[in-house]
C-alpha positions as CSV (number, residue, x, y, z in Angstrom):
1,M,0.0,0.0,0.0
2,N,1.1,3.6,-0.6
3,E,2.5,4.7,2.8
4,H,2.2,8.4,1.9
5,M,-1.5,7.9,1.2
6,L,-2.0,6.0,4.4
7,R,-0.3,8.8,6.4
8,Q,-2.5,11.4,4.7
9,L,-5.6,9.5,5.8
10,E,-4.2,9.3,9.3
11,D,-3.7,13.0,9.3
12,M,-7.4,13.4,8.4
13,G,-8.4,11.5,11.5
14,L,-8.4,7.8,10.7
15,S,-6.4,5.4,12.7
16,A,-3.6,3.4,11.0
17,K,-5.7,0.3,10.7
18,E,-8.8,2.3,9.6
19,A,-6.7,3.8,6.8
20,R,-5.4,0.4,5.7
21,V,-8.9,-1.1,5.6
22,Y,-10.4,1.9,3.8
23,V,-7.7,1.8,1.1
24,A,-8.1,-2.0,0.8
25,S,-11.8,-1.4,0.2
26,I,-11.2,1.1,-2.5
27,M,-8.7,-1.2,-4.2
28,L,-11.0,-4.3,-4.1
29,G,-14.4,-2.8,-4.8
30,P,-17.3,-4.9,-3.3
31,A,-15.6,-7.5,-1.2
32,T,-16.1,-9.7,1.8
33,V,-14.6,-9.1,5.2
34,Q,-12.0,-11.9,4.6
35,Q,-10.9,-10.4,1.3
36,I,-10.5,-7.0,2.8
37,A,-8.6,-8.4,5.8
38,N,-6.2,-10.2,3.4
39,Q,-5.6,-7.1,1.4
40,A,-5.1,-4.9,4.5
41,D,-3.0,-7.6,6.2
42,I,-5.2,-7.3,9.3
43,K,-7.0,-10.0,11.2
44,R,-10.5,-10.8,10.1
45,V,-12.2,-10.1,13.4
46,T,-10.4,-6.7,13.7
47,T,-11.2,-5.9,10.1
48,Y,-14.9,-6.4,10.7
49,V,-14.9,-4.0,13.7
50,I,-13.0,-1.5,11.6
51,L,-15.5,-1.8,8.8
52,E,-18.3,-1.1,11.2
53,S,-16.5,2.0,12.4
54,L,-15.9,3.2,8.8
55,S,-19.5,2.6,8.0
56,S,-20.6,4.8,10.9
57,L,-18.3,7.5,9.5
58,G,-20.0,7.2,6.1
59,L,-16.9,5.9,4.4
60,V,-18.0,2.3,3.7
61,G,-21.3,0.8,2.7
62,Q,-22.5,-2.8,2.8
63,A,-24.9,-5.0,1.0
64,S,-26.0,-8.7,1.3
65,H,-26.0,-11.1,-1.6
66,G,-27.4,-14.5,-0.5
67,K,-25.6,-15.4,2.7
68,K,-22.6,-13.2,2.2
69,T,-22.1,-9.5,3.1
70,F,-20.1,-7.4,0.9
71,F,-18.5,-4.1,1.9
72,T,-17.7,-1.3,-0.6
73,A,-15.8,2.0,0.0
74,E,-17.9,5.1,-0.7
75,D,-16.7,7.6,-3.2
76,P,-13.5,9.3,-1.8
77,I,-15.2,12.7,-1.8
78,S,-17.1,11.4,1.3
79,L,-13.8,12.0,3.2
80,K,-14.8,15.7,3.1
81,G,-17.6,14.9,5.5
82,L,-15.0,13.5,7.9
83,L,-13.0,16.8,7.7
84,D,-16.2,18.8,8.2
85,K,-17.0,16.7,11.3
86,R,-13.5,17.3,12.7
87,E,-13.7,21.0,12.0
88,L,-17.1,21.1,13.9
89,E,-15.6,19.2,16.8
90,I,-12.6,21.5,17.0
91,Q,-14.9,24.5,17.1
92,H,-17.0,23.0,19.9
93,Q,-13.8,22.3,21.8
94,K,-12.6,25.9,21.3
95,D,-16.0,27.2,22.5
96,A,-15.9,24.9,25.5
97,F,-12.3,26.1,26.3
98,E,-13.3,29.7,26.1
99,A,-16.2,29.0,28.6
100,F,-13.9,26.9,30.8
101,L,-10.9,29.2,30.9
102,P,-12.3,31.6,33.6
103,D,-12.8,28.6,35.9
104,L,-9.2,27.5,35.4
105,E,-7.9,31.0,35.9
106,S,-9.9,31.2,39.2
107,L,-7.8,28.3,40.6
108,K,-4.6,30.4,40.6
109,S,-3.4,30.8,44.2
110,I,-1.5,34.0,43.5
111,P,-2.9,37.4,42.8
112,A,-3.2,38.2,39.1
113,E,-0.9,41.2,39.5
114,T,1.9,39.1,41.0
115,P,4.9,39.0,38.6
116,T,5.8,35.7,37.1
117,V,9.1,34.5,35.5
118,K,9.4,31.3,33.5
119,Y,12.6,29.9,32.0
120,Y,12.9,27.7,28.9
121,D,16.1,25.9,27.9
122,T,15.0,23.5,25.1
123,T,14.3,24.0,21.5
124,E,10.8,22.6,22.0
125,G,10.2,24.9,25.0
126,I,11.3,28.0,23.1
127,H,9.0,27.2,20.2
128,A,6.2,26.6,22.6
129,V,6.6,29.8,24.6
130,V,6.8,31.9,21.4
131,G,3.5,30.3,20.3
132,S,1.8,30.8,23.7
133,F,3.2,34.4,24.0
134,L,1.4,35.3,20.7
135,L,-1.8,33.5,21.7
136,T,-1.9,35.5,24.9
137,A,-1.4,38.7,22.9
138,V,-4.4,37.7,20.7
139,A,-6.6,36.8,23.6
140,N,-5.8,40.1,25.3
141,K,-6.6,41.9,22.1
142,T,-3.2,43.4,21.9
143,E,-2.9,45.9,19.0
144,S,0.8,46.3,18.8
145,I,4.0,44.5,19.9
146,Y,7.5,45.9,20.2
147,G,10.8,44.2,19.7
148,F,14.6,44.1,19.4
149,S,15.9,41.4,17.2
150,D,19.0,39.9,15.6
151,V,16.9,38.6,12.6
152,D,19.7,36.5,11.2
153,K,19.7,34.3,14.3
154,V,16.0,34.4,14.7
155,E,15.5,33.2,11.1
156,Q,17.9,30.4,11.6
157,F,15.9,29.2,14.7
158,F,12.5,29.8,13.2
159,P,12.3,28.8,9.5
160,Q,8.7,30.0,9.2
161,I,9.8,33.5,10.1
162,A,12.6,33.3,7.5
163,R,10.1,32.4,4.8
164,Q,7.7,35.2,5.6
165,Q,10.3,37.8,6.9
166,G,8.0,38.1,9.9
167,N,6.0,35.9,12.3
168,P,3.2,34.4,10.2
169,A,1.0,33.9,13.2
170,R,1.3,37.6,14.3
171,I,0.6,38.7,10.7
172,Q,-2.5,36.4,10.4
173,A,-3.7,37.8,13.8
174,G,-3.4,41.4,12.4
175,I,-1.2,42.5,15.3
176,H,1.0,45.5,14.4
177,S,4.8,45.3,15.1
178,R,7.5,47.9,15.7
179,L,10.9,46.3,15.3
180,I,14.5,47.4,15.8
181,Y,16.8,44.9,14.3
182,T,20.3,44.0,13.1
183,S,21.2,41.9,10.1
184,E,24.4,41.3,8.3
185,R,22.3,41.6,5.1
186,G,21.3,45.2,5.9
187,P,17.8,46.7,6.1
188,I,16.2,43.6,4.5
189,Y,12.8,43.9,6.3
190,K,11.9,47.4,5.1
191,P,10.5,46.4,1.6
192,K,7.9,44.1,3.2
193,D,7.0,46.2,6.2
194,Q,3.5,47.2,4.9
195,E,2.7,43.7,3.8
196,N,3.7,42.3,7.2
197,I,1.9,45.0,9.3
198,R,5.1,46.3,10.6
199,E,7.4,49.3,11.1
200,S,11.0,48.4,11.2
201,R,14.3,50.2,11.8
202,H,17.6,48.6,11.0
203,I,20.7,49.4,13.2
204,P,24.3,48.4,12.7
205,G,25.1,45.2,14.5
206,E,28.7,46.0,15.0
207,K,27.7,49.0,17.0
208,Y,24.6,47.6,18.7
209,P,25.0,43.8,19.0
210,I,21.7,42.3,20.0
211,K,22.4,38.5,19.7
212,G,18.9,37.4,20.4
213,D,15.3,38.7,20.5
214,L,13.3,40.7,23.0
215,T,9.5,41.1,22.5
216,L,7.0,43.2,24.4
217,A,3.3,42.7,24.4
218,G,1.1,44.3,27.0
219,D,2.3,43.3,30.4
220,S,4.5,40.5,29.0
221,T,8.2,40.5,28.1
222,L,9.9,37.6,26.2
223,F,13.6,37.4,25.9
224,L,15.3,34.8,23.7
225,S,19.1,34.2,23.8
226,L,19.9,32.4,20.5
227,D,23.7,32.8,20.5
228,G,25.9,29.8,21.1
229,D,25.0,26.1,21.5
230,H,22.5,26.5,24.4
231,P,19.6,28.8,23.4
232,F,17.2,29.7,26.2
233,G,14.1,31.9,26.7
234,V,12.8,33.9,29.7
235,A,9.2,35.0,29.8
236,I,8.2,37.7,32.4
237,K,4.7,38.8,33.1
238,S,4.9,42.1,35.0
239,A,3.4,45.5,34.2
240,A,6.3,47.3,35.9
241,V,9.0,45.4,33.9
242,A,7.0,45.9,30.7
243,A,6.7,49.6,31.3
244,V,10.4,50.0,31.9
245,M,11.2,48.0,28.7
246,R,8.7,50.0,26.7
247,T,10.4,53.2,27.8
248,L,13.8,51.8,26.7
249,F,12.3,50.7,23.4
250,D,11.0,54.2,22.8
251,L,14.4,55.7,23.5
252,A,16.0,53.1,21.2
253,W,13.4,53.8,18.5
254,A,14.2,57.5,18.4
255,E,18.0,56.7,18.2
256,A,17.4,54.1,15.5
257,D,15.6,56.7,13.4
258,R,19.0,58.4,12.9
259,H,20.3,55.3,11.1
260,N,17.3,55.1,8.8
261,K,17.6,58.5,7.2
């Protein structure tokens, strides 16, 4: 069987065995459980249970001829119904999460205004905190974020940012960005500023070495150190810290303006 095709079906929500049985049914046309089991290389009893499951999903039909029952895969377009069902389930889960979130927040044992500091020292952790940082900004209806960045190092660590010359999730969320950055390639971001909902100012890295990334969004500050063999991230939630960092950003923004004239 085509392994790529099987993986595609699994990505759509079928189990590995369901994918094999479904593909076997398409290949055979009307067939008995035993024939499908042989084609899929799965035990007959298991195949029967899987066929019943596929039937409930609207992917397989059955008909009796004499004493035998034959199963036939429905037209592959019926898979769209499976995707529609998954999309509906995800939307229900999102709605349930939104309703449930205040209950989870109420369980916190510290006051909401208490500063928090979290440290991340794995590649997975850094990717996760960048994603959650932006999700929080979206949830808080943040209109603008501010940042200092060595974009050469950031693009090496985040290929999706390199492709877009900006964070695709931020752009999709419609959050404006003001960015002060260094790059050995010069002011490369300027041509795509409008497209990427951004104002950027390039500064010389030899005079202002950043060696990482610092992002401000509301009361949150995220610092990433991407230099060397051991990258790490520090996320700080504190209105006081964010206010200080925003003041420093404004001062740096004014200074960066001199290098962009």
